[in-house]
Wavefront OBJ file of the C-alpha trace (Angstrom):
o trace
v -17.106 -22.633 -31.305
v -16.427 -22.621 -27.598
v -19.190 -23.686 -25.188
v -19.161 -22.217 -21.673
v -19.382 -25.325 -19.489
v -22.046 -25.395 -16.778
v -19.435 -26.370 -14.194
v -17.278 -23.325 -14.899
v -20.323 -21.047 -15.044
v -21.561 -22.394 -11.701
v -18.069 -21.969 -10.267
v -18.013 -18.305 -11.352
v -21.406 -17.694 -9.696
v -20.242 -19.380 -6.483
v -17.160 -17.135 -6.426
v -19.314 -14.029 -6.935
v -21.804 -15.017 -4.230
v -19.122 -15.920 -1.679
v -17.242 -12.745 -2.572
v -20.332 -10.545 -2.222
v -21.154 -12.077 1.187
v -17.597 -11.538 2.403
v -17.494 -7.960 1.105
v -20.792 -7.254 2.875
v -19.409 -8.729 6.091
v -16.297 -6.567 5.715
v -18.354 -3.396 5.448
v -20.635 -4.362 8.353
v -17.738 -5.044 10.714
v -15.672 -1.992 9.740
v -17.757 0.596 11.570
v -16.252 0.666 15.048
v -17.407 3.085 17.727
v -14.995 5.482 19.430
v -15.062 3.322 22.571
v -14.420 0.102 20.612
v -11.359 1.568 18.909
v -10.109 2.972 22.202
v -10.478 -0.470 23.797
v -8.730 -2.086 20.807
v -5.733 0.224 21.131
v -5.611 -0.302 24.879
v -5.427 -4.065 24.307
v -2.667 -3.593 21.731
v -0.701 -1.528 24.230
v -0.299 -4.623 26.400
v 1.515 -6.307 23.507
v 3.625 -3.177 22.860
v 4.767 -1.476 19.679
v 3.352 0.887 17.090
v -0.034 2.343 17.827
v -0.173 0.347 21.016
v 2.560 2.331 22.766
v 1.032 5.589 21.647
v -2.355 4.385 22.838
v -0.921 3.454 26.226
v 0.598 6.905 26.569
v -2.657 8.553 25.543
v -4.655 6.209 27.787
v -2.554 7.300 30.747
v -3.120 10.927 29.797
v -6.838 10.253 29.511
v -6.885 8.698 32.976
v -4.999 11.617 34.420
v -7.657 13.961 33.090
v -9.982 12.864 35.907
v -7.848 14.755 38.440
v -7.037 17.716 36.237
v -9.331 20.072 38.205
v -6.977 19.914 41.179
v -3.980 21.120 39.188
v -2.917 24.571 38.235
v -4.369 26.167 35.094
v -1.168 25.562 33.060
v -1.169 21.856 33.871
v -4.869 21.708 33.022
v -4.267 23.109 29.553
v -1.493 20.564 28.956
v -3.687 17.666 30.037
v -6.545 18.975 27.918
v -4.241 19.137 24.872
v -3.120 15.572 25.476
v -6.734 14.407 25.680
v -7.478 16.188 22.390
v -4.521 14.443 20.784
v -5.766 11.130 22.159
v -9.233 11.724 20.678
v -7.723 12.687 17.308
v -5.645 9.528 17.274
v -8.661 7.341 18.088
v -10.670 8.972 15.279
v -7.761 8.536 12.875
v -7.555 4.794 13.603
v -11.363 4.585 13.445
v -11.220 6.079 9.948
v -8.437 3.672 8.882
v -10.499 0.665 9.999
v -13.522 2.016 8.085
v -11.334 2.461 4.975
v -10.258 -1.190 4.845
v -13.246 -2.779 3.021
v -13.344 0.121 0.547
v -9.629 -0.270 -0.142
v -9.799 -4.073 -0.410
v -12.651 -3.783 -2.925
v -10.782 -1.117 -4.903
v -7.504 -3.102 -5.031
v -9.251 -6.242 -6.338
v -11.375 -4.280 -8.839
v -8.324 -2.487 -10.206
v -6.289 -5.699 -10.374
v -8.774 -7.504 -12.632
v -9.432 -4.374 -14.704
v -5.706 -3.910 -15.333
v -5.417 -7.523 -16.571
v -7.983 -6.749 -19.286
v -6.322 -3.411 -20.109
v -2.869 -5.017 -20.303
v -4.215 -7.642 -22.704
v -5.820 -4.937 -24.873
v -2.455 -3.176 -25.196
v -0.698 -6.474 -25.966
v -3.343 -7.280 -28.610
v -2.907 -3.870 -30.241
v 0.875 -4.312 -30.311
v 0.518 -7.703 -32.011
v -1.683 -6.218 -34.751
v 0.341 -3.017 -35.203
v 3.606 -4.985 -35.430
v 1.979 -7.564 -37.757
v 3.272 -10.362 -35.533
v 3.180 -13.782 -37.171
v 3.282 -16.033 -34.106
v 0.292 -14.764 -32.118
v -2.879 -14.650 -34.330
v -3.996 -18.090 -33.100
v -4.351 -16.485 -29.646
v -6.275 -13.404 -30.815
v -9.730 -14.708 -29.892
v -8.511 -15.519 -26.382
v -7.256 -11.937 -26.084
v -10.516 -10.533 -27.498
v -12.496 -12.557 -24.969
v -10.390 -11.248 -22.099
v -10.741 -7.613 -23.179
v -14.536 -7.956 -22.930
v -14.052 -7.436 -19.188
v -12.437 -4.013 -19.673
v -15.593 -1.899 -19.980
v -17.492 -3.304 -16.959
v -14.267 -3.678 -14.967
v -13.105 -0.091 -15.538
v -16.571 1.345 -14.816
v -16.602 -0.608 -11.540
v -13.200 0.848 -10.534
v -14.367 4.378 -11.323
v -17.674 3.666 -9.573
v -15.980 2.490 -6.367
v -13.738 5.576 -6.341
v -16.729 7.899 -6.839
v -18.878 5.990 -4.317
v -16.180 6.334 -1.658
v -16.762 10.095 -1.938
v -20.519 10.338 -2.459
v -21.608 7.396 -0.273
v -18.614 6.817 1.996
v -16.425 9.294 3.838
v -13.671 9.786 1.253
v -12.347 6.376 2.257
v -9.769 6.026 -0.524
v -8.708 9.486 -1.760
v -8.112 12.117 0.942
v -8.000 14.924 -1.645
v -11.744 14.349 -2.132
v -12.342 15.594 1.440
v -12.944 19.386 1.473
v -11.880 19.617 5.142
v -8.491 18.063 4.381
v -7.981 20.301 1.327
v -8.869 23.411 3.334
v -5.872 22.812 5.626
v -3.423 21.463 3.063
v -1.594 23.973 0.849
v 0.005 21.253 -1.281
v -3.315 19.610 -2.209
v -4.837 23.053 -2.798
v -2.107 23.661 -5.372
v -3.113 20.460 -7.187
v -6.869 21.029 -6.941
v -7.037 22.116 -10.589
v -6.328 18.471 -11.454
v -7.364 16.648 -8.276
v -11.072 17.417 -8.037
v -13.933 14.934 -8.077
v -15.612 16.011 -11.318
v -12.334 16.287 -13.208
v -11.462 12.804 -11.906
v -14.768 11.334 -13.133
v -14.699 13.092 -16.530
v -11.103 12.016 -17.203
v -11.974 8.463 -16.149
v -14.913 8.341 -18.560
v -12.706 9.653 -21.395
v -10.095 6.947 -20.675
v -12.716 4.196 -20.538
v -14.514 5.519 -23.612
v -11.327 5.517 -25.716
v -10.240 2.046 -24.610
v -13.730 0.598 -25.143
v -14.114 2.161 -28.594
v -10.882 0.575 -29.735
v -11.932 -2.764 -28.273
v -15.327 -2.556 -29.991
v -13.988 -1.728 -33.462
v -10.989 -4.076 -33.342
v -13.309 -6.925 -32.380
v -15.789 -5.917 -35.090
v -13.081 -5.850 -37.790
v -11.597 -9.120 -36.529
v -14.904 -10.988 -36.850
v -15.701 -9.317 -40.191
v -12.319 -10.413 -41.578
v -13.305 -14.069 -41.049
v -15.755 -13.926 -43.957
v -14.302 -11.031 -45.975
v -12.923 -11.573 -49.474
v -10.307 -8.824 -49.208
v -7.955 -7.463 -46.530
v -9.774 -4.183 -45.859
v -10.789 -5.123 -42.299
v -7.216 -6.158 -41.517
v -5.957 -2.778 -42.770
v -8.544 -0.959 -40.643
v -7.449 -2.971 -37.596
v -3.826 -2.091 -38.303
v -4.563 1.646 -38.510
v -6.741 1.867 -35.416
v -4.264 -0.264 -33.420
v -1.424 2.134 -34.221
v -3.610 5.119 -33.245
v -4.855 3.375 -30.092
v -1.316 2.705 -28.848
v -0.586 6.450 -28.918
v -3.839 7.145 -27.043
v -3.135 4.298 -24.617
v 0.349 5.366 -23.559
v -0.925 8.821 -22.569
v -4.169 7.721 -20.928
v -2.583 4.792 -19.086
v -0.107 7.170 -17.448
v -2.817 9.660 -16.498
v -5.035 6.828 -15.249
v -2.219 5.577 -13.004
v -1.763 9.091 -11.576
v -5.494 9.491 -10.937
v -6.557 6.021 -9.852
v -3.475 4.957 -7.879
v -0.796 7.604 -7.273
v -3.254 10.227 -6.007
v -4.053 8.123 -2.927
v -0.761 9.707 -1.750
v -1.380 13.252 -3.058
v 1.804 14.640 -1.469
v 4.028 12.141 -3.306
v 4.753 11.616 -6.971
v 7.061 9.666 -9.234
v 7.704 10.491 -12.885
v 8.207 6.771 -13.491
v 4.911 5.690 -11.991
v 2.912 5.334 -15.223
v 5.510 2.964 -16.677
v 5.673 1.028 -13.422
v 1.914 0.402 -13.404
v 2.043 -0.434 -17.112
v 4.684 -3.120 -16.509
v 2.530 -4.660 -13.780
v -0.639 -4.716 -15.902
v 1.226 -5.979 -18.979
v 2.864 -8.970 -17.297
v -0.382 -9.802 -15.437
v -2.396 -9.704 -18.665
v 0.100 -11.888 -20.552
v 0.126 -14.367 -17.659
v -3.663 -14.727 -17.774
v -3.486 -15.248 -21.569
v -1.214 -18.225 -20.822
v -3.524 -19.594 -18.095
v -6.710 -19.350 -20.188
v -4.953 -20.836 -23.237
v -3.736 -23.804 -21.175
v -7.239 -24.270 -19.719
v -8.856 -24.255 -23.169
v -6.223 -26.676 -24.491
v -7.009 -29.029 -21.604
v -10.675 -28.967 -22.715
v -9.711 -29.940 -26.277
v -10.098 -26.473 -27.753
v -7.348 -24.465 -29.505
v -5.961 -27.553 -31.239
v -4.029 -25.176 -33.522
v -2.043 -23.811 -30.545
v 1.181 -25.731 -29.946
v 3.964 -25.731 -27.357
v 5.862 -23.093 -29.347
v 3.072 -20.569 -28.816
v 3.055 -21.367 -25.106
v 6.828 -20.969 -25.064
v 6.552 -17.491 -26.605
v 3.844 -16.364 -24.149
v 6.002 -17.625 -21.259
v 8.953 -15.712 -22.728
v 6.906 -12.534 -22.481
v 5.986 -13.427 -18.879
v 9.679 -13.798 -18.115
v 10.785 -10.694 -20.041
v 8.227 -8.336 -18.537
v 8.903 -9.669 -15.043
v 12.474 -8.454 -15.589
v 11.174 -5.169 -17.048
v 8.912 -4.673 -14.003
v 11.896 -5.302 -11.698
v 14.028 -2.796 -13.610
v 11.363 -0.113 -13.130
v 10.730 -1.046 -9.497
v 14.413 -0.860 -8.655
v 14.953 2.366 -10.637
v 12.124 4.075 -8.776
v 13.078 2.671 -5.375
v 16.856 3.110 -5.587
v 16.818 6.732 -6.831
v 14.311 7.874 -4.210
v 15.962 5.925 -1.385
v 19.499 7.072 -2.265
v 18.594 10.754 -2.712
v 16.852 10.607 0.689
v 14.674 13.684 0.102
v 12.142 13.623 2.983
v 9.088 14.430 0.825
v 9.904 11.505 -1.488
v 11.492 8.866 0.729
v 8.595 8.846 3.188
v 6.685 6.732 0.621
v 9.160 3.870 0.998
v 9.860 4.431 4.710
v 6.157 3.772 5.393
v 6.268 0.575 3.377
v 9.417 -0.662 5.076
v 8.070 0.066 8.554
v 4.515 -1.238 8.209
v 4.525 -3.393 5.030
v 7.922 -5.076 5.032
v 6.567 -8.595 4.419
v 4.298 -7.777 1.433
v 6.748 -5.185 0.072
v 9.763 -7.499 -0.022
v 7.645 -10.613 -0.651
v 6.280 -8.948 -3.782
v 9.822 -8.551 -5.146
v 10.527 -12.248 -4.550
v 7.312 -13.315 -6.302
v 7.629 -10.876 -9.192
v 11.372 -11.176 -9.832
v 13.218 -13.972 -8.037
v 10.548 -16.608 -8.695
v 10.135 -15.909 -12.462
v 13.940 -15.792 -12.882
v 14.343 -19.220 -11.298
v 11.254 -20.825 -12.860
v 11.165 -19.403 -16.384
v 14.830 -18.957 -17.276
v 15.039 -22.430 -18.799
v 13.550 -22.620 -22.315
v 12.273 -26.185 -21.829
v 10.279 -25.269 -18.722
v 8.358 -22.641 -20.720
v 6.850 -25.467 -22.799
v 5.481 -27.425 -19.822
v 1.858 -26.340 -19.143
v 1.706 -27.167 -15.415
v 5.017 -25.372 -14.893
v 3.748 -22.237 -16.634
v 0.514 -22.407 -14.585
v 2.441 -22.660 -11.311
v 4.747 -19.759 -12.233
v 1.778 -17.744 -13.514
v -0.231 -18.076 -10.309
v 2.726 -16.862 -8.246
v 3.279 -13.918 -10.624
v -0.407 -12.949 -10.418
v -0.411 -13.097 -6.624
v 2.771 -11.021 -6.609
v 1.192 -8.315 -8.763
v -1.970 -8.316 -6.647
v 0.312 -7.617 -3.674
v 1.983 -4.891 -5.763
v -1.366 -3.077 -6.169
v -2.106 -3.792 -2.483
v 1.173 -2.040 -1.553
v 0.307 0.951 -3.735
v -3.098 1.569 -2.131
v -3.230 0.259 1.436
v -0.482 2.291 3.194
v -2.248 5.529 2.248
v -5.724 4.363 3.240
v -5.399 1.975 6.183
v -1.869 2.678 7.463
v -0.623 -0.140 9.651
v -4.171 -1.536 10.015
v -3.627 -3.884 7.058
v -4.292 -7.587 6.977
v -5.159 -10.034 4.209
v -8.406 -11.350 5.643
v -12.077 -11.665 4.751
v -12.503 -8.260 2.998
v -9.425 -8.774 0.801
v -10.009 -12.433 -0.076
v -13.746 -11.872 -0.660
v -13.072 -8.939 -2.978
v -10.703 -11.088 -5.051
v -13.302 -13.903 -5.210
v -16.035 -11.468 -6.267
v -14.090 -10.001 -9.174
v -12.471 -13.310 -10.130
v -15.973 -14.766 -10.527
v -17.131 -11.779 -12.556
v -13.991 -11.907 -14.720
v -14.445 -15.613 -15.461
v -18.125 -15.143 -16.310
v -17.598 -12.160 -18.638
v -14.497 -13.543 -20.374
v -15.774 -17.061 -21.023
v -19.166 -15.748 -22.131
v -17.347 -13.535 -24.663
v -15.363 -16.556 -25.897
v -18.625 -18.257 -26.945
v -19.560 -15.405 -29.311
v -17.093 -16.148 -32.132
v -14.912 -19.007 -33.448
v -11.652 -19.447 -31.543
v -9.586 -19.091 -34.728
v -9.286 -15.889 -36.773
v -9.946 -17.643 -40.090
v -9.516 -14.681 -42.428
v -6.495 -13.067 -40.784
v -3.583 -12.749 -43.259
v -1.008 -14.242 -40.882
v -3.178 -17.105 -39.679
v -1.313 -19.782 -41.637
v 2.052 -18.512 -40.451
v 0.806 -18.588 -36.882
v -0.600 -22.127 -37.145
v 2.730 -23.416 -38.487
v 4.809 -21.448 -35.993
v 7.824 -23.345 -34.667
v 10.566 -21.987 -32.465
l 1 2 3 4 5 6 7 8 9 10 11 12 13 14 15 16 17 18 19 20 21 22 23 24 25 26 27 28 29 30 31 32 33 34 35 36 37 38 39 40 41 42 43 44 45 46 47 48 49 50 51 52 53 54 55 56 57 58 59 60 61 62 63 64 65 66 67 68 69 70 71 72 73 74 75 76 77 78 79 80 81 82 83 84 85 86 87 88 89 90 91 92 93 94 95 96 97 98 99 100 101 102 103 104 105 106 107 108 109 110 111 112 113 114 115 116 117 118 119 120 121 122 123 124 125 126 127 128 129 130 131 132 133 134 135 136 137 138 139 140 141 142 143 144 145 146 147 148 149 150 151 152 153 154 155 156 157 158 159 160 161 162 163 164 165 166 167 168 169 170 171 172 173 174 175 176 177 178 179 180 181 182 183 184 185 186 187 188 189 190 191 192 193 194 195 196 197 198 199 200 201 202 203 204 205 206 207 208 209 210 211 212 213 214 215 216 217 218 219 220 221 222 223 224 225 226 227 228 229 230 231 232 233 234 235 236 237 238 239 240 241 242 243 244 245 246 247 248 249 250 251 252 253 254 255 256 257 258 259 260 261 262 263 264 265 266 267 268 269 270 271 272 273 274 275 276 277 278 279 280 281 282 283 284 285 286 287 288 289 290 291 292 293 294 295 296 297 298 299 300 301 302 303 304 305 306 307 308 309 310 311 312 313 314 315 316 317 318 319 320 321 322 323 324 325 326 327 328 329 330 331 332 333 334 335 336 337 338 339 340 341 342 343 344 345 346 347 348 349 350 351 352 353 354 355 356 357 358 359 360 361 362 363 364 365 366 367 368 369 370 371 372 373 374 375 376 377 378 379 380 381 382 383 384 385 386 387 388 389 390 391 392 393 394 395 396 397 398 399 400 401 402 403 404 405 406 407 408 409 410 411 412 413 414 415 416 417 418 419 420 421 422 423 424 425 426 427 428 429 430 431 432 433 434 435 436 437 438 439 440 441 442 443 444 445 446 447 448 449 450 451 452 453 454 455
């Protein structure tokens, strides 16, 4: 049996406390007054570029308004219009700044939730395919999926809170004023409405959690069972779950991520998000396995198992790249304004994270994990895994932030604190779950084959 060390438990609490303090600071400093934002843009205008130039132009217009009474009526109307535009722009930037802590919290919450969901899908595939190499890792996977229920409820809770407590800081389709003036969102309101969003989210979470509950129950029961009935039940529900998962994962990705840009859509998006969550989940399986091995647990796991997990890290990094390029290339080459604006925004305002993500998620794994021998070296897999995880965090960051904060992005206290908060919670939940059952599935039919696995 695994024992959750006091050092690791304390570390998880420290992460949560530091994260919570930083998130609180982010929210407290995000509410800027109209005058503060106006002053901020005026300062930026001295450095030139982007909002700064527009602010300078609007600032000049605002100054000119003082003498508008001496001009003819036509000139007065023009100046008044310019002042209105200036005020609208200030309020728009004010709203973007207020959105940042909400968005940072949402990105981090989704990132850790998708790790657990990716692992659940991987676990179900292993059982449904009756894989012989992986059963020695099943309890690690079961421990990780314990985070799915709280993690997914937190994601849904943040999205709902941004509407009921905030000012629709993440999803603009939740704002009745925006919908009233937007024909396109009105046409999608049958799907994009707050109660439909919440009900669908609860159905997704309920289905995933039910599978996790029963698969875990059958797994533990099989340890002491005299027949294979629990194994057969696990096989059947895993096959059924995978059908449920592939539909709900796609719909979840439309609701929880793609709808932040309600004017844009991609038919490939569900697969793209799936690839990201799958490779992230597999990477964390490798990291936790290596950690437990270093603490003298999982003595039945050998370098061949690590090699196979690293192969999946490598393979699904390539699969993610294939989907990323397919989506990007087709939209960019067709150059349809309604579609290409999604990538134009990211190239203009997010070039570093957008292209950096591709390097971390494709170039780095290709160079680091191509060699079969390197996949057997724990510290090498850890190094590659950390880069892959950071790359996929940036991937989620690039999906959410352009729609919510525009060019007001920065990886600072709100973003780092949100990651610390959910990293601490993830560690606490996962390692607590690992203490609840033996780390080896003793009664699983393919256990012996897995223990003797050699590649």
